[in-house]
N, C-alpha and C positions, 0 to 999 in steps of 0.2 A: 500832523501825524494821522496817518489811518489806524483807526481803534479796532479789532478784532476780537468781538464776543463769544467764549466757548460757553457750552452748557456746561450747568457744574458734573452732570452724570459721566460727560466727556474729560473734562479736567481729574476727575475720579479714576475713571480707568487709566488714563496714561501714567497717572500716579500708581495705581496699582500693579500696573505692567511693568512699570522702569522701577518699583520697590522689590518684586519678587519674581518677574520675568515670567508669570504664568497668565496665560489668558483663558479666560472661560464663558462659552455660548451656552447662553440659555441657564446660565449658574454665575452667582455674585461670588463663588467663594470655590474657584479653581483648586483642586488637589494636586495636577500635577503642571507640568509645561502647556500641555492643551488640553484642556477638560471639555468635553461636550456632552452635554445633557439631553437626552431625547425628551420626546412628548408622547410617551406610552399611552395617556388616556384620552388622545386627541386622535379618534379615528380618521379624522381628514388628512391627517398631516404624515407624511413617510417619515421612518427617522432611519439614519443611516451615515456613513461615511465614507464619500466616492473620491477614491485617486484619480488621478487624468486619463480619461479615456481615450484611443487612438487605437488605428489599426497597426499590425507588425509592419506594412510599408512607413508608416508615418514616423515609428518608434526609428526605424533604421536609417530615415534623412535625419536623424539627430543625432548620429555617432559621433559626429565630430565634437558635439558638446557635452558628452559623457565622459568623462572621466574620474580621476581616485577621488576628487573632491565630491563626485556625485554618489559613491558607494553610500550603498543603503535606499536610494531613491524606490522609492513605487507607483509602477501605474497598471493599469488595466489595460490588456490587449485586447479587441473584439473580434478581432479573425486574425490566423498566421500571416507571416510574412510572406512574401511569394519568393525574393531571390533573397536567400539571408547572407549576412555578412558576418564578419567574427565576430561583434558584439550580439547580434540577433540569431544566433545558428540554433538557438535552444528555442526560440521564439514560436514554435511549431502547431498553437492551440490556443484558443481565448481562454483569458484567466490573467491573475494578476502575475505581476512579475518583478522581480528585485534586482536591483544592479547589483555586482560583486566589486565593482571595480575596473572588473576586466569583460566584462559578459553580461548577459541579463539571463537569469535561472528564473525559472517556473515556481510561484512561490505556494499559493493556492487559488482555487474557485476552478470556474470552468467545468472541462469535463476530464477529470484524470483521477484515475482510480488506483494510481500504485503508489510505493512507498520511496520515499527521498533517499538517495543515497548515502549508507551509512547506518539507516533506521533498522530495526527489529521489529517483526508482526510475530505475535505470539499465537497459538490457538490450541483448543481442547476440546472434543467432542466424544460420546459415548454412543456404541449401535449396537444390535444383537451379535452375539458371535455365532450363534448358530446358521444365521442364514449364508446362504450362497449361491453360486449361479451364473450365467453368462450375464446378464443383466443387474446382477446384484452391484452397485457400488456405495460406496462412501456416500454419494451427495445423494442418491434415494434418502438417505435419512437425514444428513448435513447438508442444509441449505444455505450455509455462509461459509460455506468452505471458501481458504483464500483465492483470491484470482488476480495474478503477477499481470500486471501494465494494463488491467480491465479488459484482455482478453484469456489471458493462459490459466486455465483452473488445475489445481492440485486436487486427485481424486487418488481411487483404489478401488479395484474389482477384487471381489471373494469369489474363489473357482470353485472353495469345499470349505465346510466349518471349520472354524478355529475353535472350538469348545472340547476339542478331543485333546490327549497327553502324548501323542508322539512327535515324531520329528517331521513335520509335514510344512509345504508350501503353501499356504493358501491365501496369500496377499500379494497382488499386482499391482505396482504402483504405476499410475497414469498420469497424462496430462493431455486435457481438453482443449480445444480450439472452440471458446463460447463466444469470439468476435463476430464479425460480418464479414472478414475477409480474409485472405489467404495469408498464413504467417511462417516465418523460417525461423527454426530452432537449431541449437546443439547441445544435447546434454553429456554432461561426464560426471560417472559415481564415482565416488571416492570411497564406499565402501558397499559390500555385499558383492563386489564387482564378480562374475564370472562369465567372463566376455564379450559382455555388453557393451562393445566399444562403438558400433556403427551406428551413432547416434549424431551425424555432423550434418549438417545441410538438411534438414530434416522439413519438408514441407507439410503443414497442416490447414487444409482446407477448414470451413466452419463446422463445427459440430463433431470433426476427426480429433481421435485420438493418439497418444503414442505410447505405448507401453515399451518401456526400458529396461526392463527385469526380466529375467525369465521365471522370477518365483521367489516370494520371502518368507522364510521361516514364519509361522505364526501359529501356534498355540497354545494352552495352558502353561507347557511347560519349555519350550520356545520360540525364541524370539529375536528379532535382529533390528537395527537402526539402518535407515539407507539414509545417506548422503550424498547429495550430488549437487552440480552446479549446473544451471541453465544460465546461457546468451544466447540475444538476439540482437538483432541491427537496425530492426526498422520497429515500428516509426524513430527511433533512437538506438543506440548502444545501450544496451543494460544485463546486468551481471548479478545475478541470483547465488546464492548458496542456500539449499534448504535441508534441513535437518527433520527427517519425516518417522516416525517411530509407533507403531502400534502395538500395544501389550493386553493380552487377555486376563480380565479380573475374575476370577471363579467363584467370588465373596465367600472363601472358605479359608477360615485359619487353622482348620485341623491336618494333623502330620507332624512329625519328626522336625527337629530345630536343623537348619541348613538341607532343607530336602522342599522339594514341591510339595504342597500343601494338595490334601485329596477332597474330592466333591463328586458326593454323591446323586446331585441333582446339578445338570449342565444347564439348564432351560433359563436359568435367570445370570449367564456369563453375559459379560459384555466385551467388547472391542476397544478400546481405550486409545483415541487418535490424539497424541502430541506432535505439535508442529510449530517448527520456527525457520523464520524465514528472512535474511538479511542481504539486503541490496547491496554490492560490493561496487557498483559501477552503474 
């Protein structure tokens, strides 16, 4: 009879794995099914966990082996597929992809600055209320305004001061193409609609903008909330709903109840921007 000798550590590892169904790498006490400990103090050793890497075309070639049982599989795609199949239709950039049982969906990594379907983003910023002019944009003061899809920036232009108290349209919502190629968009307003319905199949070149409303009320005493939908077809179909609210804070509590507060010094007035964006598709 042939005898096989096993090191004690191998026996213990087998016993540990069988008893607890947990595996540890660089640790003797795994806390979960697979526990990986890095070596943060060893500067010559890279830490991390790498999923299988392949091109989009190589992933497409495996279409037949990815079925419902492979739901949840994660891979890293190094470049987009050239001739997409049904399963790889959304493999259009480098990054991590998760198989949902039917198709591969972008998960994270790579170059994707967009939100995922169903997600919401929220934004708030403050800018002076008295500044105005053709070149006065919200982005002149707020450098981190939301950019949808990595190329469509939500912005605003102020044609006059918003620090007054009358009914004046001082705010113009805009969309800027901050990408490097032409894009085509569709915009439809759900509120403050005043006949601005000619916003279909709009081409925007890099650096260009679309102003889709003829003016929104914004002063100490008057304000509106602009709600609109944006759809694009390329690089993939996307649908966003945007809630766009500017308010003027006059920094005063002087005045009667249930009436606009009065302010003798408008120099400290601010435009308060509130933005919520949801990706619907």
